N, C-alpha and C positions, 0 to 999 in steps of 0.2 A: 501114538504115531504123530500126533500134532506137536508134541513137545520136541520131537526130533527135527521137524521142519522149523520150529521156532529157534532151536539152538543153532541150526545151520544158518538161518538168517541173521541171528545176532553175531555169530562168529564171522560171517562175511562182512557185516557192518564194521566190526572191530578191526578186521584185517584191512579193509579199505581205509579206515581211519589211520592206521599205522603206515600204510603205503603212502597216503597223502602227506603225513607228517614227514616221512623220509624224503619224498620228492621235494617238499618245501625246503627242507634243510639243505639238500643238494643244490637246489636253485638259488638259495640265499648265500651259498658259499661257505657252509659250515665245514666242508671237507676239502677245502682248497689247499691248505698248507699241511703237507705231510713230511716236510724236511725239518723244519725248525724244532718241533718237539724232540726229535732224536738228538739234536746238538745243543739244546737249551742248557743242559747241565754244564757245558763247556764255557758258557758266557759268564763273565763276572758281573753280577748285578749289584755288588756292594759299592755304593757311591760314597766318596769321602766328603765329609762335612767340613766346611770352612769354619775356623774358630776366630 
């Protein structure tokens, strides 16, 4: 029975860690740009070199 309580506690700590990492990513702006990736293929990234 003790192992069940230990596993629940460890699971909660891991879940809170992932929640904290997700909230940090949202706060730091990791998910702000959701338009550019869908049209990035349309942009021409090949730069012509001068000789």
